[in-house]
All heavy atoms as an XYZ file, in Angstrom:
828
protein
N      -3.168    -47.674     39.093
C      -4.082    -46.689     38.476
C      -3.721    -46.503     37.009
O      -2.534    -46.541     36.676
C      -3.930    -45.335     39.191
C      -4.608    -45.355     40.557
C      -4.611    -43.978     41.187
O      -4.267    -43.017     40.466
O      -4.945    -43.871     42.362
N      -4.726    -46.269     36.133
C      -4.361    -46.057     34.719
C      -3.665    -44.701     34.549
O      -3.998    -43.736     35.231
C      -5.715    -46.084     33.984
C      -6.726    -45.759     35.024
C      -6.154    -46.203     36.368
N      -2.694    -44.655     33.635
C      -1.985    -43.386     33.408
C      -2.949    -42.393     32.765
O      -3.762    -42.778     31.930
C      -0.815    -43.636     32.445
C       0.211    -44.601     33.031
C       1.617    -44.051     32.891
O       1.798    -43.099     32.126
O       2.511    -44.589     33.561
N      -2.865    -41.120     33.171
C      -3.763    -40.148     32.507
C      -3.350    -39.973     31.041
O      -2.176    -40.122     30.704
C      -3.556    -38.847     33.295
C      -2.226    -39.013     33.967
C      -2.008    -40.505     34.157
N      -4.361    -39.750     30.222
C      -4.078    -39.520     28.798
C      -3.189    -38.274     28.672
O      -3.442    -37.273     29.353
C      -5.389    -39.248     28.038
C      -6.271    -40.472     27.908
C      -5.808    -41.374     26.779
O      -5.472    -40.842     25.697
O      -5.767    -42.605     27.001
N      -2.155    -38.333     27.829
C      -1.380    -37.092     27.652
C      -2.218    -36.049     26.911
O      -3.038    -36.395     26.066
C      -0.176    -37.531     26.793
C      -0.603    -38.796     26.121
C      -1.665    -39.433     27.002
N      -2.017    -34.814     27.307
C      -2.756    -33.729     26.644
C      -2.371    -33.708     25.167
O      -1.183    -33.825     24.847
C      -2.365    -32.372     27.269
C      -2.957    -32.147     28.661
C      -4.459    -31.907     28.607
O      -4.897    -31.071     27.786
O      -5.184    -32.577     29.383
N      -3.350    -33.540     24.271
C      -2.944    -33.426     22.866
C      -2.195    -32.112     22.641
O      -2.479    -31.108     23.294
C      -4.280    -33.435     22.095
C      -5.315    -33.048     23.093
C      -4.776    -33.424     24.457
N      -1.204    -32.167     21.759
C      -0.453    -30.934     21.450
C      -1.410    -29.922     20.832
O      -2.187    -30.276     19.941
C       0.660    -31.245     20.428
C       1.831    -32.022     21.014
C       2.657    -31.174     21.974
O       3.007    -30.040     21.617
O       2.927    -31.655     23.093
N      -1.355    -28.673     21.281
C      -2.243    -27.690     20.626
C      -1.782    -27.456     19.188
O      -0.586    -27.499     18.902
C      -2.090    -26.425     21.478
C      -0.788    -26.591     22.197
C      -0.541    -28.076     22.330
N      -2.748    -27.238     18.304
C      -2.392    -26.942     16.917
C      -1.634    -25.617     16.893
O      -2.038    -24.653     17.547
C      -3.677    -26.771     16.071
C      -4.419    -28.060     15.813
C      -3.712    -28.922     14.759
O      -3.328    -28.379     13.714
O      -3.552    -30.129     15.013
N      -0.543    -25.549     16.148
C       0.120    -24.235     16.070
C      -0.760    -23.240     15.330
O      -1.439    -23.607     14.374
C       1.417    -24.518     15.282
C       1.170    -25.791     14.554
C       0.121    -26.568     15.337
N      -0.781    -22.003     15.817
C      -1.576    -20.967     15.152
C      -0.989    -20.736     13.764
O       0.226    -20.642     13.625
C      -1.497    -19.651     15.942
C      -2.271    -19.658     17.248
C      -3.773    -19.657     17.018
O      -4.247    -18.839     16.203
O      -4.465    -20.481     17.650
N      -1.849    -20.619     12.743
C      -1.265    -20.295     11.439
C      -0.678    -18.879     11.472
O      -1.239    -17.990     12.114
C      -2.460    -20.370     10.474
C      -3.674    -20.262     11.321
C      -3.293    -20.728     12.707
N       0.470    -18.710     10.825
C       1.078    -17.375     10.784
C       0.140    -16.448     10.015
O      -0.339    -16.805      8.946
C       2.425    -17.444     10.036
C       3.529    -18.108     10.832
C       3.944    -17.276     12.047
O       4.203    -16.067     11.881
O       3.998    -17.839     13.155
N      -0.116    -15.252     10.542
C      -0.960    -14.352      9.752
C      -0.211    -13.916      8.492
O       1.012    -13.747      8.524
C      -1.202    -13.166     10.692
C      -0.094    -13.221     11.693
C       0.335    -14.657     11.793
N      -0.930    -13.767      7.396
C      -0.296    -13.282      6.170
C       0.201    -11.869      6.432
O      -0.518    -11.070      7.028
C      -1.336    -13.232      5.040
C      -1.746    -14.581      4.513
C      -0.626    -15.265      3.729
O      -0.032    -14.620      2.850
O      -0.344    -16.439      4.018
N       1.413    -11.562      5.992
C       1.836    -10.170      6.187
C       0.946     -9.260      5.345
O       0.727     -9.528      4.163
C       3.287    -10.144      5.687
C       3.437    -11.358      4.824
C       2.421    -12.368      5.297
N       0.403     -8.264      5.988
C      -0.475     -7.351      5.269
C       0.382     -6.401      4.441
O       1.273     -5.761      4.971
C      -1.327     -6.548      6.252
C      -2.442     -7.332      6.879
C      -3.485     -7.783      5.854
O      -3.923     -6.993      5.026
N      -3.854     -9.046      5.895
N       0.107     -6.342      3.163
C       0.827     -5.384      2.324
C       0.362     -3.986      2.674
O      -0.635     -3.804      3.370
N       1.087     -3.009      2.182
C       0.664     -1.628      2.455
C      -0.635     -1.314      1.722
O      -0.994     -1.984      0.762
C       1.812     -0.786      1.887
C       2.471     -1.656      0.872
C       2.276     -3.074      1.346
N      -1.331     -0.317      2.193
C      -2.552      0.140      1.551
C      -2.179      1.214      0.544
O      -1.420      2.131      0.867
C      -3.499      0.743      2.605
O      -3.644     -0.200      3.659
C      -4.856      1.052      2.010
N      -2.704      1.099     -0.667
C      -2.435      2.090     -1.697
C      -3.641      3.009     -1.831
O      -4.773      2.547     -1.879
C      -2.165      1.406     -3.031
C      -0.867      0.668     -3.066
C      -0.620     -0.580     -2.567
C       0.365      1.121     -3.628
N       0.693     -0.919     -2.795
C       1.318      0.097     -3.453
C       0.751      2.299     -4.287
C       2.637      0.226     -3.893
C       2.063      2.420     -4.723
C       2.993      1.392     -4.525
N      -3.384      4.310     -1.900
C      -4.449      5.286     -2.133
C      -4.436      5.678     -3.595
O      -3.378      5.945     -4.165
C      -4.216      6.549     -1.306
S      -4.586      6.322      0.418
N      -5.622      5.729     -4.180
C      -5.752      6.125     -5.583
C      -6.009      7.625     -5.654
O      -6.807      8.156     -4.876
C      -6.909      5.358     -6.213
C      -7.119      5.671     -7.671
C      -8.272      4.833     -8.207
C      -8.539      5.184     -9.661
N      -9.679      4.435    -10.195
N      -5.323      8.277     -6.566
C      -5.503      9.723     -6.771
C      -5.924      9.922     -8.227
O      -5.118      9.722     -9.129
C      -4.197     10.479     -6.508
C      -3.564     10.144     -5.192
N      -3.932     10.750     -4.014
C      -2.601      9.246     -4.871
C      -3.198     10.240     -3.017
N      -2.402      9.331     -3.518
N      -7.195     10.295     -8.428
C      -7.652     10.503     -9.802
C      -7.054     11.786    -10.355
O      -6.850     12.759     -9.619
C      -9.181     10.609     -9.835
C      -9.830      9.246     -9.626
O      -9.335      8.268    -10.220
O     -10.801      9.174     -8.860
N      -6.846     11.790    -11.670
C      -6.410     12.988    -12.371
C      -5.165     13.585    -11.731
O      -5.130     14.759    -11.370
C      -7.545     14.018    -12.388
C      -7.417     14.952    -13.584
O      -7.062     14.513    -14.670
N      -7.688     16.204    -13.385
N      -4.145     12.743    -11.543
C      -2.947     13.199    -10.852
C      -1.733     12.474    -11.416
O      -1.867     11.467    -12.116
C      -3.060     12.913     -9.361
O      -3.014     11.516     -9.161
N      -0.564     13.002    -11.108
C       0.662     12.335    -11.540
C       1.768     12.634    -10.544
O       1.642     13.537     -9.714
C       1.071     12.793    -12.957
C       1.500     14.227    -13.040
C       2.844     14.579    -13.017
C       0.551     15.238    -13.131
C       3.234     15.907    -13.091
C       0.934     16.574    -13.207
C       2.280     16.905    -13.184
N       2.828     11.825    -10.636
C       4.033     12.072     -9.844
C       5.170     12.324    -10.822
O       5.223     11.739    -11.898
C       4.379     10.857     -8.972
C       3.429     10.599     -7.803
C       2.352      9.610     -8.191
C       4.197     10.078     -6.611
N       6.095     13.195    -10.425
C       7.224     13.512    -11.285
C       8.223     12.369    -11.379
O       8.410     11.639    -10.405
C       7.983     14.729    -10.740
C       7.356     16.054    -11.077
C       7.209     17.032    -10.097
C       6.921     16.336    -12.369
C       6.643     18.259    -10.400
C       6.348     17.551    -12.674
C       6.210     18.524    -11.695
O       5.656     19.733    -11.990
N       8.899     12.299    -12.515
C      10.131     11.511    -12.720
C       9.901     10.007    -12.688
O       9.337      9.478    -11.733
C      11.204     11.854    -11.693
O      11.449     13.245    -11.691
N      10.388      9.358    -13.726
C      10.328      7.895    -13.749
C      11.319      7.310    -12.754
O      12.405      7.845    -12.553
C      10.658      7.364    -15.147
C       9.590      7.692    -16.152
C       9.833      8.586    -17.171
C       8.342      7.087    -16.063
C       8.844      8.888    -18.103
C       7.351      7.380    -16.983
C       7.608      8.285    -18.004
O       6.631      8.573    -18.913
N      10.918      6.197    -12.143
C      11.771      5.545    -11.148
C      12.164      4.140    -11.575
O      12.856      3.454    -10.840
C      11.046      5.495     -9.804
N      11.711      3.699    -12.754
C      12.037      2.337    -13.158
C      11.138      1.893    -14.284
O      10.591      2.724    -15.004
N      10.980      0.588    -14.412
C      10.220      0.024    -15.513
C       8.739      0.361    -15.401
O       8.250      0.708    -14.329
C      10.364     -1.504    -15.516
C      11.789     -1.934    -15.766
O      12.511     -1.217    -16.496
O      12.182     -2.985    -15.238
N       8.042      0.210    -16.517
C       6.588      0.337    -16.504
C       5.985     -1.049    -16.731
O       6.653     -1.960    -17.223
C       6.120      1.313    -17.580
O       6.487      0.854    -18.862
N       4.723     -1.180    -16.343
C       4.076     -2.496    -16.310
C       2.680     -2.419    -16.893
O       2.073     -1.352    -16.955
C       4.007     -3.008    -14.855
C       5.381     -3.239    -14.284
C       6.066     -2.214    -13.649
C       6.008     -4.470    -14.436
C       7.347     -2.422    -13.152
C       7.291     -4.679    -13.935
C       7.955     -3.648    -13.306
O       9.213     -3.852    -12.833
N       2.167     -3.597    -17.275
C       0.811     -3.687    -17.817
C      -0.244     -3.744    -16.727
O      -1.416     -3.502    -17.006
C       0.660     -4.957    -18.658
C       1.358     -4.810    -20.006
O       1.380     -3.689    -20.547
O       1.894     -5.814    -20.497
N       0.145     -4.114    -15.506
C      -0.845     -4.224    -14.432
C      -0.414     -3.374    -13.250
O       0.783     -3.191    -12.990
C      -1.018     -5.677    -13.947
O       0.192     -6.089    -13.323
C      -1.354     -6.608    -15.103
N      -1.409     -2.872    -12.565
C      -1.163     -2.058    -11.378
C      -0.420     -2.869    -10.320
O       0.532     -2.384     -9.706
C      -2.502     -1.555    -10.835
C      -2.431     -0.713     -9.561
C      -1.571      0.525     -9.763
C      -3.831     -0.322     -9.127
N      -0.852     -4.136    -10.138
C      -0.228     -4.959     -9.096
C       1.274     -5.112     -9.337
O       2.068     -5.011     -8.413
C      -0.874     -6.345     -9.036
C      -2.296     -6.353     -8.505
C      -3.321     -5.811     -9.505
O      -3.047     -5.807    -10.723
O      -4.381     -5.367     -9.043
N       1.641     -5.359    -10.599
C       3.060     -5.560    -10.902
C       3.845     -4.279    -10.650
O       4.951     -4.310    -10.104
C       3.229     -6.007    -12.351
N       3.268     -3.150    -11.038
C       3.966     -1.875    -10.844
C       4.097     -1.556     -9.358
O       5.144     -1.088     -8.902
C       3.214     -0.761    -11.567
N       3.040     -1.832     -8.596
C       3.093     -1.555     -7.155
C       4.127     -2.443     -6.479
O       4.889     -1.984     -5.619
C       1.720     -1.763     -6.521
C       0.739     -0.668     -6.904
C      -0.648     -0.944     -6.404
O      -1.028     -2.085     -6.128
N      -1.458      0.091     -6.305
N       4.150     -3.715     -6.869
C       5.101     -4.643     -6.271
C       6.533     -4.202     -6.571
O       7.395     -4.198     -5.707
C       4.840     -6.038     -6.821
C       5.399     -7.143     -5.958
C       4.843     -8.495     -6.372
O       3.606     -8.674     -6.343
O       5.663     -9.361     -6.726
N       6.773     -3.809     -7.828
C       8.104     -3.348     -8.208
C       8.463     -2.077     -7.445
O       9.597     -1.913     -6.984
C       8.152     -3.089     -9.712
N       7.475     -1.214     -7.295
C       7.711      0.061     -6.622
C       8.137     -0.156     -5.168
O       9.045      0.513     -4.675
C       6.449      0.909     -6.684
S       6.657      2.568     -6.031
N       7.497     -1.121     -4.509
C       7.803     -1.356     -3.099
C       9.244     -1.820     -2.900
O       9.842     -1.545     -1.864
C       6.854     -2.405     -2.522
C       5.411     -1.938     -2.367
C       4.543     -3.086     -1.921
C       5.309     -0.770     -1.410
N       9.792     -2.527     -3.899
C      11.157     -3.002     -3.724
C      12.169     -2.077     -4.392
O      13.331     -2.410     -4.505
C      11.288     -4.424     -4.262
O      10.839     -4.468     -5.596
N      11.708     -0.904     -4.826
C      12.575      0.065     -5.490
C      12.690      1.306     -4.611
O      11.713      2.021     -4.413
C      11.951      0.416     -6.844
C      12.748      1.469     -7.610
O      13.695      2.043     -7.093
N      12.332      1.720     -8.832
N      13.894      1.538     -4.097
C      14.093      2.672     -3.188
C      13.752      4.006     -3.833
O      13.390      4.955     -3.146
C      15.548      2.721     -2.705
C      15.865      1.572     -1.767
O      14.917      1.000     -1.198
O      17.063      1.241     -1.622
N      13.900      4.081     -5.151
C      13.652      5.350     -5.842
C      12.166      5.647     -5.983
O      11.786      6.783     -6.242
C      14.244      5.284     -7.263
C      15.743      5.152     -7.300
C      16.426      6.459     -6.939
O      16.183      7.471     -7.570
N      17.256      6.430     -5.916
N      11.340      4.600     -5.865
C       9.937      4.724     -6.257
C       9.049      5.126     -5.082
O       9.108      4.515     -4.022
C       9.467      3.391     -6.830
S       7.772      3.450     -7.409
N       8.228      6.150     -5.304
C       7.291      6.602     -4.275
C       5.840      6.513     -4.704
O       4.954      6.931     -3.966
C       7.605      8.045     -3.879
C       8.865      8.120     -3.037
O       8.917      7.577     -1.938
N       9.887      8.762     -3.554
N       5.601      5.984     -5.895
C       4.224      5.865     -6.338
C       4.160      5.337     -7.753
O       5.184      5.127     -8.402
N       2.935      5.107     -8.227
C       2.695      4.569     -9.551
C       1.750      5.527    -10.268
O       0.773      5.987     -9.678
C       2.046      3.163     -9.445
C       1.599      2.655    -10.814
C       3.008      2.185     -8.792
N       2.068      5.843    -11.532
C       1.179      6.671    -12.352
C       0.792      5.885    -13.595
O       1.658      5.313    -14.261
C       1.866      7.998    -12.739
O       2.092      8.775    -11.561
C       0.999      8.808    -13.708
N      -0.509      5.856    -13.870
C      -1.003      5.189    -15.076
C      -1.083      6.217    -16.196
O      -1.611      7.317    -15.997
C      -2.387      4.604    -14.827
C      -2.902      3.834    -16.039
C      -4.338      3.378    -15.868
O      -5.099      3.994    -15.139
N      -4.696      2.309    -16.525
N      -0.561      5.837    -17.368
C      -0.497      6.749    -18.506
C      -1.522      6.350    -19.566
O      -1.290      5.430    -20.339
C       0.913      6.717    -19.106
C       1.981      7.098    -18.104
C       3.382      7.051    -18.690
O       3.572      6.442    -19.767
O       4.281      7.628    -18.067
N      -2.654      7.063    -19.615
C      -3.685      6.691    -20.599
C      -3.199      6.867    -22.038
O      -3.669      6.205    -22.945
C      -4.845      7.646    -20.305
C      -4.385      8.604    -19.295
C      -3.062      8.165    -18.759
N      -2.232      7.772    -22.239
C      -1.718      8.041    -23.591
C      -0.660      7.019    -23.986
O      -0.089      7.095    -25.065
C      -1.107      9.454    -23.643
C      -0.173      9.712    -22.490
C       1.167      9.319    -22.544
C      -0.652     10.305    -21.331
C       2.008      9.509    -21.458
C       0.191     10.504    -20.253
C       1.509     10.104    -20.325
O       2.341     10.293    -19.243
N      -0.331      6.084    -23.088
C       0.729      5.102    -23.338
C       0.178      3.699    -23.089
O       0.713      2.956    -22.281
C       1.931      5.416    -22.446
C       3.146      4.552    -22.773
O       3.229      3.966    -23.841
N       4.074      4.485    -21.844
N      -0.928      3.381    -23.744
C      -1.564      2.060    -23.588
C      -1.898      1.743    -22.138
O      -1.880      0.583    -21.735
C      -0.669      0.946    -24.153
C      -0.446      1.110    -25.642
O      -1.359      1.522    -26.348
N       0.751      0.841    -26.107
N      -2.190      2.768    -21.371
C      -2.542      2.583    -19.957
C      -1.456      1.832    -19.192
O      -1.759      1.053    -18.288
C      -3.883      1.867    -19.813
C      -5.028      2.811    -20.117
O      -4.986      3.977    -19.737
N      -6.042      2.326    -20.811
N      -0.204      2.079    -19.543
C       0.898      1.457    -18.807
C       0.982      2.076    -17.416
O       0.665      3.253    -17.218
C       2.230      1.704    -19.525
C       2.306      1.082    -20.896
C       2.582     -0.387    -20.856
N       3.971     -0.679    -20.496
C       4.438     -1.906    -20.326
N       3.644     -2.944    -20.483
N       5.698     -2.108    -20.010
N       1.427      1.249    -16.468
C       1.619      1.707    -15.091
C       3.110      1.954    -14.893
O       3.922      1.055    -15.094
C       1.123      0.651    -14.104
C      -0.363      0.444    -14.211
C      -0.895     -0.530    -15.055
C      -1.245      1.246    -13.482
C      -2.268     -0.711    -15.156
C      -2.619      1.062    -13.587
C      -3.114      0.092    -14.422
O      -4.478     -0.073    -14.521
N       3.465      3.186    -14.523
C       4.876      3.563    -14.442
C       5.272      3.830    -13.001
O       4.505      4.423    -12.229
C       5.133      4.822    -15.284
O       4.307      5.885    -14.800
C       4.817      4.578    -16.760
N       6.472      3.409    -12.647
C       7.013      3.726    -11.324
C       7.483      5.182    -11.354
O       8.169      5.590    -12.285
C       8.205      2.833    -11.001
C       7.881      1.356    -10.955
C       9.122      0.552    -10.648
O       9.587      0.525     -9.521
N       9.691     -0.090    -11.667
N       7.128      5.931    -10.322
C       7.481      7.342    -10.283
C       8.195      7.679     -8.984
O       7.920      7.110     -7.939
C       6.221      8.213    -10.405
C       5.468      8.048    -11.734
C       6.296      8.523    -12.925
N       5.527      8.409    -14.173
C       4.960      9.458    -14.783
N       5.059     10.671    -14.277
N       4.290      9.277    -15.904
N       9.075      8.671     -9.085
C       9.832      9.093     -7.903
C       8.989      9.961     -6.977
O       9.056      9.845     -5.759
C      11.083      9.861     -8.328
C      12.126      8.962     -8.954
C      13.395      9.727     -9.308
C      14.393      8.791     -9.991
N      15.562      9.516    -10.507
N       8.205     10.895     -7.589
C       7.405     11.797     -6.759
C       8.297     12.636     -5.854
O       9.247     13.217     -6.342
N       8.075     12.687     -4.540
C       6.977     11.980     -3.863
C       5.662     12.748     -3.859
O       4.636     12.196     -3.498
C       7.490     11.822     -2.429
C       8.395     12.988     -2.224
C       9.010     13.288     -3.571
N       5.680     14.039     -4.266
C       4.412     14.782     -4.204
C       3.482     14.324     -5.316
O       3.907     14.111     -6.447
C       4.635     16.299     -4.360
C       5.404     16.934     -3.227
C       6.898     16.914     -3.513
O       7.302     16.626     -4.667
O       7.669     17.160     -2.574
N       2.194     14.225     -4.970
C       1.173     13.930     -5.969
C       0.665     15.269     -6.498
O       0.243     16.126     -5.724
C       0.006     13.140     -5.340
C      -1.109     12.936     -6.358
C       0.499     11.800     -4.818
N       0.731     15.453     -7.812
C       0.228     16.685     -8.426
C      -1.184     16.409     -8.910
O      -1.391     15.555     -9.769
C       1.152     17.105     -9.578
C       2.529     17.407     -9.093
N       2.901     18.661     -8.669
C       3.603     16.607     -8.912
C       4.167     18.614     -8.267
N       4.618     17.382     -8.398
N      -2.149     17.129     -8.317
C      -3.555     16.781     -8.520
C      -4.180     17.427     -9.745
O      -5.381     17.623     -9.788
C      -4.359     17.149     -7.271
C      -4.099     16.155     -6.165
O      -4.075     14.962     -6.411
N      -3.893     16.654     -4.967
N      -3.373     17.810    -10.722
C      -3.928     18.298    -11.979
C      -3.128     17.646    -13.073
O      -1.994     18.035    -13.319
C      -3.802     19.828    -12.087
O      -2.471     20.188    -11.725
C      -4.791     20.526    -11.169
N      -3.689     16.620    -13.686
C      -3.009     15.962    -14.791
C      -3.658     16.411    -16.081
O      -4.830     16.139    -16.308
C      -3.107     14.444    -14.668
O      -2.656     13.859    -15.876
N      -2.909     17.122    -16.945
C      -3.518     17.556    -18.203
C      -3.900     16.380    -19.096
O      -4.717     16.542    -20.003
C      -2.417     18.395    -18.865
C      -1.144     17.990    -18.216
C      -1.506     17.513    -16.829
N      -3.325     15.213    -18.852
C      -3.603     14.059    -19.710
C      -4.471     13.023    -19.021
O      -4.586     11.906    -19.494
C      -2.279     13.421    -20.160
O      -1.472     13.190    -19.004
C      -1.526     14.339    -21.103
N      -5.075     13.366    -17.871
C      -6.006     12.448    -17.224
C      -5.351     11.221    -16.629
O      -5.941     10.149    -16.602
N      -4.128     11.376    -16.151
C      -3.446     10.238    -15.537
C      -4.066      9.924    -14.177
O      -4.737     10.763    -13.578
C      -1.959     10.564    -15.353
C      -1.218     10.710    -16.661
C       0.055     11.528    -16.511
O      -0.002     12.640    -15.965
O       1.098     11.041    -16.930
N      -3.801      8.717    -13.705
C      -4.227      8.301    -12.373
C      -2.987      7.827    -11.634
O      -2.143      7.154    -12.231
C      -5.239      7.148    -12.455
O      -6.304      7.548    -13.307
C      -5.787      6.799    -11.078
N      -2.869      8.188    -10.369
C      -1.699      7.782     -9.593
C      -2.117      7.065     -8.326
O      -3.236      7.230     -7.841
C      -0.860      9.012     -9.228
O      -0.386      9.631    -10.405
N      -1.191      6.278     -7.810
C      -1.382      5.564     -6.537
C      -0.141      5.782     -5.693
O       0.987      5.694     -6.194
C      -1.545      4.063     -6.765
C      -2.830      3.676     -7.412
C      -3.947      3.210     -6.793
C      -3.133      3.684     -8.810
N      -4.923      2.937     -7.727
C      -4.442      3.221     -8.970
C      -2.397      4.054     -9.957
C      -5.058      3.114    -10.214
C      -3.016      3.945    -11.196
C      -4.329      3.483    -11.320
N      -0.344      6.061     -4.428
C       0.770      6.121     -3.487
C       0.395      5.293     -2.268
O      -0.792      5.076     -1.996
C       1.078      7.565     -3.042
O      -0.108      8.135     -2.499
C       1.567      8.419     -4.211
N       1.404      4.846     -1.540
C       1.143      4.090     -0.317
C       0.581      5.052      0.711
O       1.179      6.092      0.987
C       2.438      3.430      0.189
C       2.186      2.753      1.534
C       2.955      2.417     -0.817
N      -0.582      4.709      1.237
C      -1.195      5.558      2.265
C      -0.414      5.385      3.560
O       0.096      4.309      3.833
C      -2.620      5.112      2.572
S      -3.640      4.953      1.138
N      -0.375      6.414      4.335
C       0.142      6.242      5.689
C      -0.843      5.344      6.412
O      -2.048      5.565      6.329
C       0.225      7.588      6.411
C       1.210      8.513      5.704
O       2.223      7.996      5.206
O       0.950      9.711      5.649
N      -0.317      4.331      7.082
C      -1.227      3.465      7.825
C      -1.829      4.290      8.947
O      -1.122      4.963      9.696
C      -0.488      2.239      8.384
O       0.836      2.632      8.723
C      -0.447      1.129      7.351
N      -3.130      4.256      9.029
C      -3.833      5.081     10.015
C      -3.716      4.417     11.376
O      -4.100      3.261     11.543
C      -5.309      5.245      9.615
C      -6.028      6.135     10.619
C      -5.416      5.819      8.209
N      -3.151      5.126     12.309
C      -3.074      4.604     13.672
C      -4.448      4.750     14.307
O      -5.110      5.762     14.105
C      -2.061      5.400     14.505
C      -0.636      5.229     14.040
C      -0.160      3.785     14.139
O      -0.499      3.074     15.065
N       0.613      3.361     13.155
N      -4.902      3.738     15.071
C      -6.196      3.928     15.737
C      -6.119      5.099     16.707
O      -5.108      5.288     17.394
C      -6.425      2.600     16.480
C      -5.113      1.903     16.497
C      -4.274      2.452     15.375
N      -7.168      5.900     16.711
C      -7.180      7.080     17.586
C      -7.210      6.609     19.036
O      -7.962      5.703     19.383
C      -8.459      7.895     17.334
C      -8.593      8.395     15.917
C      -8.329      9.882     15.834
O      -8.690     10.598     16.777
O      -7.740     10.315     14.825
N      -6.402      7.219     19.880
C      -6.526      6.856     21.306
C      -7.847      7.367     21.858
O      -8.358      8.384     21.396
C      -5.345      7.583     21.974
C      -4.960      8.680     21.034
C      -5.408      8.267     19.645
N      -8.378      6.622     22.816
C      -9.637      7.053     23.422
C      -9.402      8.378     24.140
O      -8.422      8.523     24.871
C     -10.106      6.024     24.460
C     -10.660      4.759     23.868
C     -11.976      4.991     23.145
O     -12.895      5.622     23.730
O     -12.085      4.562     21.981
N     -10.293      9.363     23.924
C     -10.083     10.615     24.678
C     -10.336     10.398     26.163
O     -11.183      9.591     26.536
C     -11.128     11.583     24.084
C     -12.156     10.712     23.437
C     -11.468      9.404     23.075
N      -9.546     11.090     26.975
C      -9.743     10.979     28.421
C     -11.104     11.585     28.753
O     -11.431     12.667     28.270
C      -8.658     11.792     29.164
C      -7.278     11.161     29.092
C      -7.201      9.875     29.902
O      -7.666      9.855     31.050
O      -6.692      8.877     29.353
N     -11.897     10.913     29.596
C     -13.179     11.555     29.965
C     -12.905     12.786     30.831
O     -11.961     12.817     31.615
C     -13.920     10.472     30.771
C     -12.872      9.486     31.180
C     -11.694      9.612     30.223
N     -13.728     13.810     30.598
C     -13.563     15.028     31.410
C     -13.911     14.679     32.851
O     -14.919     14.015     33.088
C     -14.534     16.111     30.916
C     -14.171     16.700     29.559
C     -12.935     17.580     29.622
O     -12.817     18.382     30.567
O     -12.063     17.427     28.725
N     -13.099     15.134     33.793
C     -13.495     14.846     35.199
C     -14.731     15.641     35.558
O     -14.873     16.789     35.148
C     -12.278     15.312     36.018
C     -11.478     16.194     35.123
C     -11.868     15.886     33.683
N     -15.620     14.986     36.308
C     -16.833     15.700     36.732
C     -16.433     16.754     37.748
O     -15.615     16.487     38.628
C     -17.811     14.709     37.395
C     -18.425     13.690     36.454
C     -19.419     14.344     35.495
O     -20.172     15.244     35.893
O     -19.410     13.926     34.310
N     -17.013     17.959     37.646
C     -16.653     18.953     38.679
C     -17.200     18.569     40.042
O     -18.213     17.891     40.122
C     -17.307     20.264     38.194
C     -18.338     19.827     37.192
C     -17.936     18.472     36.658
């Protein structure tokens, strides 16, 4: 009898890209205290912030060539006299569990 064809090896699943954290934008807000260097782009400041234990958010300074600064925070102050904009990592929203259906009487 002819030998059965060997099953082809399944293609390995591509590894999913690790999802970065979600950043929330806070208009007209700032965080206290510098935590490190400032950057020309939001992405660079956010990336630096994530690897900096001191950093809890990024504040953009319109009075400083729109530089993005790492800030300690952690509270976001929602009244910026200078019109700054801040970003903090949002808490990842857990999907709501389905509510239990009420038992019929």
